[in-house]
N, C-alpha and C positions, 0 to 999 in steps of 0.2 A: 696216526700222529706219533706212535711209538717209534717208527722208523726215523722220524724227524729228530726225536730226542737222542737216539743213538748217533745220528749224524752230527748233531750239535749239542753235546753234553753241557755246553756253557749255558744253554737256555734252562736247563734243569736247576732247581733251587738247591737241593741237597748236594748235588755234584759240583756246583759252582765253586765252593771253597776248596774242595779236593783238587779240582782241575788247576787251580792257581799254584798249589804246592807241587803237585806232580803232573803237570799238564802232559809232557812228553810220555811219561810212563803210562798214564791212563789211555792216551791216544794209541800207543803201541799195543797195549793189551786189548783195547776195544776193536782194533782192526782185525786181528786173527779170530777173536771170539765171535764177532758179528760177521 
């Protein structure tokens, strides 16, 4: 299930608000990190 969370951070509660403000930024960092 952790893999699913990394693929779709929108589903996570705490990351939901951050995704809205810096969606492209988090996605960019998430790609290389994961």
